[in-house]
N, CA and C atoms as a LAMMPS dump frame, in Angstrom:
ITEM: TIMESTEP
0
ITEM: NUMBER OF ATOMS
306
ITEM: BOX BOUNDS ff ff ff
-5.0000000000000000e+02 5.0000000000000000e+02
-5.0000000000000000e+02 5.0000000000000000e+02
-5.0000000000000000e+02 5.0000000000000000e+02
ITEM: ATOMS id mol type element x y z
1 1 1 N 150.939 452.008 477.304
2 1 2 C 152.093 451.726 476.504
3 1 3 C 153.117 452.843 476.652
4 2 1 N 152.618 454.067 476.696
5 2 2 C 153.524 455.205 476.848
6 2 3 C 154.192 455.181 478.212
7 3 1 N 153.462 454.717 479.233
8 3 2 C 154.044 454.652 480.579
9 3 3 C 155.172 453.63 480.629
10 4 1 N 154.965 452.48 480.021
11 4 2 C 156.006 451.449 480
12 4 3 C 157.214 451.94 479.223
13 5 1 N 156.992 452.548 478.073
14 5 2 C 158.098 453.093 477.289
15 5 3 C 158.833 454.194 478.034
16 6 1 N 158.076 455.05 478.722
17 6 2 C 158.708 456.118 479.498
18 6 3 C 159.54 455.579 480.641
19 7 1 N 159.026 454.565 481.35
20 7 2 C 159.801 453.955 482.435
21 7 3 C 161.064 453.278 481.908
22 8 1 N 160.951 452.658 480.754
23 8 2 C 162.133 452.028 480.156
24 8 3 C 163.205 453.071 479.827
25 9 1 N 162.8 454.158 479.215
26 9 2 C 163.754 455.219 478.88
27 9 3 C 164.335 455.857 480.132
28 10 1 N 163.504 456.044 481.166
29 10 2 C 163.998 456.602 482.421
30 10 3 C 165.021 455.671 483.063
31 11 1 N 164.754 454.381 483.031
32 11 2 C 165.699 453.414 483.584
33 11 3 C 167.026 453.422 482.85
34 12 1 N 166.983 453.543 481.542
35 12 2 C 168.23 453.595 480.763
36 12 3 C 169.006 454.87 481.03
37 13 1 N 168.283 455.949 481.313
38 13 2 C 168.946 457.241 481.527
39 13 3 C 169.621 457.323 482.888
40 14 1 N 169.054 456.697 483.904
41 14 2 C 169.592 456.869 485.259
42 14 3 C 170.396 455.679 485.753
43 15 1 N 170.54 454.642 484.968
44 15 2 C 171.27 453.478 485.453
45 15 3 C 172.756 453.785 485.584
46 16 1 N 173.389 453.065 486.477
47 16 2 C 174.825 453.194 486.68
48 16 3 C 175.496 452.166 485.778
49 17 1 N 176.385 452.619 484.92
50 17 2 C 177.059 451.678 484.028
51 17 3 C 178.126 450.922 484.803
52 18 1 N 178.16 449.628 484.563
53 18 2 C 179.138 448.79 485.249
54 18 3 C 180.451 448.792 484.473
55 19 1 N 181.511 448.515 485.191
56 19 2 C 182.817 448.435 484.531
57 19 3 C 182.863 447.185 483.661
58 20 1 N 183.713 447.212 482.663
59 20 2 C 183.804 446.106 481.712
60 20 3 C 184.248 444.821 482.407
61 21 1 N 185.022 444.925 483.474
62 21 2 C 185.488 443.736 484.183
63 21 3 C 184.316 443.026 484.855
64 22 1 N 183.319 443.753 485.293
65 22 2 C 182.166 443.14 485.938
66 22 3 C 181.234 442.476 484.934
67 23 1 N 181.254 442.911 483.705
68 23 2 C 180.345 442.394 482.689
69 23 3 C 180.902 441.131 482.036
70 24 1 N 182.213 441.011 481.922
71 24 2 C 182.833 439.88 481.242
72 24 3 C 182.65 438.592 482.039
73 25 1 N 182.548 437.45 481.359
74 25 2 C 182.443 436.184 482.077
75 25 3 C 183.762 435.848 482.762
76 26 1 N 183.666 435.117 483.852
77 26 2 C 184.856 434.747 484.61
78 26 3 C 185.553 433.582 483.927
79 27 1 N 186.835 433.763 483.618
80 27 2 C 187.624 432.698 483.011
81 27 3 C 188.975 432.629 483.7
82 28 1 N 188.975 432.238 484.928
83 28 2 C 190.203 432.072 485.709
84 28 3 C 191.015 433.352 485.773
85 29 1 N 190.361 434.479 485.702
86 29 2 C 191.047 435.752 485.818
87 29 3 C 191.695 436.242 484.54
88 30 1 N 191.588 435.507 483.452
89 30 2 C 192.199 435.898 482.182
90 30 3 C 191.23 436.772 481.405
91 31 1 N 191.77 437.719 480.695
92 31 2 C 190.955 438.548 479.813
93 31 3 C 190.625 437.742 478.552
94 32 1 N 189.389 437.787 478.079
95 32 2 C 189.05 437.044 476.857
96 32 3 C 189.788 437.611 475.649
97 33 1 N 190.208 436.702 474.754
98 33 2 C 190.951 437.119 473.566
99 33 3 C 190.042 437.456 472.393
100 34 1 N 188.834 436.91 472.398
101 34 2 C 187.919 437.175 471.298
102 34 3 C 186.503 437.306 471.842
103 35 1 N 185.616 437.82 471.041
104 35 2 C 184.233 438.029 471.451
105 35 3 C 183.524 436.68 471.585
106 36 1 N 182.6 436.588 472.504
107 36 2 C 181.899 435.329 472.741
108 36 3 C 181.07 434.89 471.541
109 37 1 N 180.638 435.811 470.723
110 37 2 C 179.822 435.469 469.564
111 37 3 C 180.631 435.401 468.274
112 38 1 N 181.945 435.221 468.398
113 38 2 C 182.773 435.149 467.195
114 38 3 C 182.424 433.887 466.407
115 39 1 N 182.714 433.919 465.143
116 39 2 C 182.361 432.805 464.274
117 39 3 C 183.349 431.667 464.426
118 40 1 N 182.836 430.462 464.234
119 40 2 C 183.679 429.281 464.23
120 40 3 C 184.145 429.025 462.805
121 41 1 N 185.298 428.402 462.691
122 41 2 C 185.816 428.053 461.373
123 41 3 C 184.919 426.985 460.753
124 42 1 N 184.764 427.022 459.453
125 42 2 C 183.858 426.111 458.749
126 42 3 C 184.285 424.654 458.862
127 43 1 N 185.536 424.384 459.186
128 43 2 C 185.974 422.99 459.257
129 43 3 C 185.333 422.251 460.426
130 44 1 N 184.758 422.957 461.39
131 44 2 C 184.146 422.308 462.55
132 44 3 C 182.728 421.843 462.26
133 45 1 N 182.08 422.354 461.239
134 45 2 C 180.69 422.008 460.979
135 45 3 C 180.484 420.535 460.624
136 46 1 N 181.29 419.92 459.75
137 46 2 C 181.08 418.485 459.49
138 46 3 C 181.268 417.634 460.743
139 47 1 N 182.254 417.972 461.554
140 47 2 C 182.464 417.219 462.788
141 47 3 C 181.281 417.395 463.733
142 48 1 N 180.724 418.591 463.765
143 48 2 C 179.551 418.846 464.598
144 48 3 C 178.361 418.025 464.123
145 49 1 N 178.183 417.916 462.821
146 49 2 C 177.074 417.122 462.296
147 49 3 C 177.235 415.642 462.619
148 50 1 N 178.463 415.131 462.566
149 50 2 C 178.698 413.736 462.939
150 50 3 C 178.397 413.537 464.42
151 51 1 N 178.815 414.484 465.26
152 51 2 C 178.511 414.396 466.689
153 51 3 C 177.006 414.383 466.925
154 52 1 N 176.28 415.26 466.243
155 52 2 C 174.83 415.303 466.419
156 52 3 C 174.175 414.003 465.97
157 53 1 N 174.699 413.389 464.921
158 53 2 C 174.144 412.11 464.47
159 53 3 C 174.3 411.054 465.555
160 54 1 N 175.461 411.004 466.196
161 54 2 C 175.656 410.023 467.256
162 54 3 C 174.873 410.386 468.513
163 55 1 N 174.673 411.653 468.75
164 55 2 C 173.877 412.079 469.889
165 55 3 C 172.419 411.659 469.702
166 56 1 N 171.899 411.835 468.503
167 56 2 C 170.53 411.412 468.213
168 56 3 C 170.435 409.888 468.249
169 57 1 N 171.496 409.22 467.832
170 57 2 C 171.516 407.756 467.906
171 57 3 C 171.317 407.295 469.343
172 58 1 N 171.984 407.951 470.267
173 58 2 C 171.841 407.569 471.673
174 58 3 C 170.418 407.825 472.165
175 59 1 N 169.778 408.872 471.672
176 59 2 C 168.383 409.119 472.05
177 59 3 C 167.472 407.977 471.602
178 60 1 N 167.784 407.373 470.475
179 60 2 C 166.984 406.244 470.011
180 60 3 C 167.355 404.941 470.708
181 61 1 N 168.587 404.824 471.185
182 61 2 C 169.009 403.57 471.805
183 61 3 C 168.484 403.406 473.229
184 62 1 N 168.241 404.488 473.942
185 62 2 C 167.733 404.355 475.313
186 62 3 C 166.358 403.692 475.351
187 63 1 N 165.37 404.153 474.588
188 63 2 C 164.085 403.436 474.615
189 63 3 C 164.195 402.022 474.043
190 64 1 N 165.091 401.841 473.085
191 64 2 C 165.274 400.515 472.506
192 64 3 C 165.763 399.54 473.565
193 65 1 N 166.657 399.984 474.443
194 65 2 C 167.185 399.114 475.49
195 65 3 C 166.085 398.672 476.449
196 66 1 N 165.051 399.477 476.588
197 66 2 C 163.956 399.124 477.492
198 66 3 C 163.062 398.041 476.878
199 67 1 N 162.827 398.098 475.58
200 67 2 C 161.876 397.16 474.971
201 67 3 C 162.538 395.972 474.28
202 68 1 N 163.845 395.888 474.265
203 68 2 C 164.506 394.809 473.526
204 68 3 C 164.16 393.443 474.115
205 69 1 N 163.959 393.359 475.415
206 69 2 C 163.609 392.072 476.018
207 69 3 C 162.199 391.639 475.615
208 70 1 N 161.306 392.588 475.427
209 70 2 C 159.928 392.255 475.058
210 70 3 C 159.805 391.866 473.586
211 71 1 N 160.523 392.567 472.715
212 71 2 C 160.352 392.362 471.275
213 71 3 C 161.278 391.294 470.72
214 72 1 N 162.375 391.017 471.409
215 72 2 C 163.255 389.928 471.002
216 72 3 C 164.128 390.251 469.803
217 73 1 N 164.275 389.263 468.919
218 73 2 C 165.21 389.357 467.8
219 73 3 C 164.822 390.454 466.814
220 74 1 N 163.541 390.729 466.691
221 74 2 C 163.101 391.774 465.768
222 74 3 C 163.699 393.127 466.144
223 75 1 N 163.706 393.438 467.432
224 75 2 C 164.268 394.713 467.89
225 75 3 C 165.773 394.76 467.669
226 76 1 N 166.431 393.635 467.843
227 76 2 C 167.886 393.597 467.647
228 76 3 C 168.222 393.829 466.178
229 77 1 N 167.482 393.202 465.278
230 77 2 C 167.72 393.393 463.842
231 77 3 C 167.47 394.843 463.451
232 78 1 N 166.388 395.427 463.964
233 78 2 C 166.09 396.824 463.646
234 78 3 C 167.21 397.75 464.109
235 79 1 N 167.75 397.501 465.295
236 79 2 C 168.815 398.37 465.802
237 79 3 C 170.087 398.202 464.984
238 80 1 N 170.399 396.973 464.565
239 80 2 C 171.594 396.785 463.75
240 80 3 C 171.448 397.445 462.379
241 81 1 N 170.249 397.449 461.826
242 81 2 C 170.023 398.157 460.558
243 81 3 C 170.221 399.653 460.765
244 82 1 N 169.676 400.173 461.853
245 82 2 C 169.838 401.593 462.174
246 82 3 C 171.313 401.946 462.357
247 83 1 N 172.049 401.109 463.091
248 83 2 C 173.479 401.368 463.296
249 83 3 C 174.267 401.237 461.997
250 84 1 N 173.855 400.336 461.117
251 84 2 C 174.544 400.195 459.828
252 84 3 C 174.36 401.447 458.983
253 85 1 N 173.162 402.023 459.014
254 85 2 C 172.929 403.266 458.269
255 85 3 C 173.806 404.383 458.819
256 86 1 N 173.913 404.463 460.134
257 86 2 C 174.784 405.479 460.729
258 86 3 C 176.253 405.222 460.402
259 87 1 N 176.651 403.967 460.364
260 87 2 C 178.041 403.651 460.05
261 87 3 C 178.376 404.045 458.613
262 88 1 N 177.428 403.906 457.706
263 88 2 C 177.642 404.372 456.329
264 88 3 C 177.915 405.87 456.338
265 89 1 N 177.182 406.613 457.154
266 89 2 C 177.421 408.053 457.274
267 89 3 C 178.788 408.37 457.843
268 90 1 N 179.237 407.597 458.818
269 90 2 C 180.561 407.826 459.409
270 90 3 C 181.659 407.522 458.395
271 91 1 N 181.508 406.433 457.663
272 91 2 C 182.509 406.093 456.645
273 91 3 C 182.561 407.178 455.579
274 92 1 N 181.411 407.68 455.175
275 92 2 C 181.384 408.763 454.188
276 92 3 C 182.076 410.008 454.734
277 93 1 N 181.782 410.375 455.992
278 93 2 C 182.417 411.553 456.594
279 93 3 C 183.922 411.354 456.698
280 94 1 N 184.355 410.143 457.005
281 94 2 C 185.781 409.855 457.101
282 94 3 C 186.441 410.024 455.732
283 95 1 N 185.803 409.491 454.691
284 95 2 C 186.36 409.62 453.34
285 95 3 C 186.412 411.066 452.883
286 96 1 N 185.454 411.877 453.323
287 96 2 C 185.421 413.291 452.953
288 96 3 C 186.393 414.131 453.774
289 97 1 N 186.997 413.544 454.803
290 97 2 C 187.986 414.26 455.598
291 97 3 C 187.414 415.05 456.759
292 98 1 N 186.235 414.684 457.241
293 98 2 C 185.619 415.432 458.343
294 98 3 C 186.381 415.26 459.648
295 99 1 N 187.189 414.205 459.758
296 99 2 C 187.91 413.959 461.003
297 99 3 C 189.35 414.456 460.971
298 100 1 N 189.761 415.068 459.869
299 100 2 C 191.102 415.668 459.818
300 100 3 C 191.066 417.002 460.53
301 101 1 N 191.996 417.227 461.42
302 101 2 C 191.969 418.446 462.235
303 101 3 C 192.586 419.632 461.527
304 102 1 N 193.557 419.425 460.706
305 102 2 C 194.22 420.56 460.054
306 102 3 C 194.082 420.455 458.558
């Protein structure tokens, strides 16, 4: 353990520090205006949750499309119930103003 720790400290002591331009991500030659880990404004969170709901919906619809021919009308009714529940969520988000940008 001491050998690994010693090698780590030796590596940190003798490494050549790179210039800041080499460390920054490439963005068409422009200097970044803010840190990559800066916080997002809270108004984006409801929109993100609505996006995730529709993304998960698509995950459920792909297997459903495979078995709908085998199960028939029962599968179609189940999917419409699922979509109706999601639509209630979208209407609620719309009423709460999740889709207003400013």
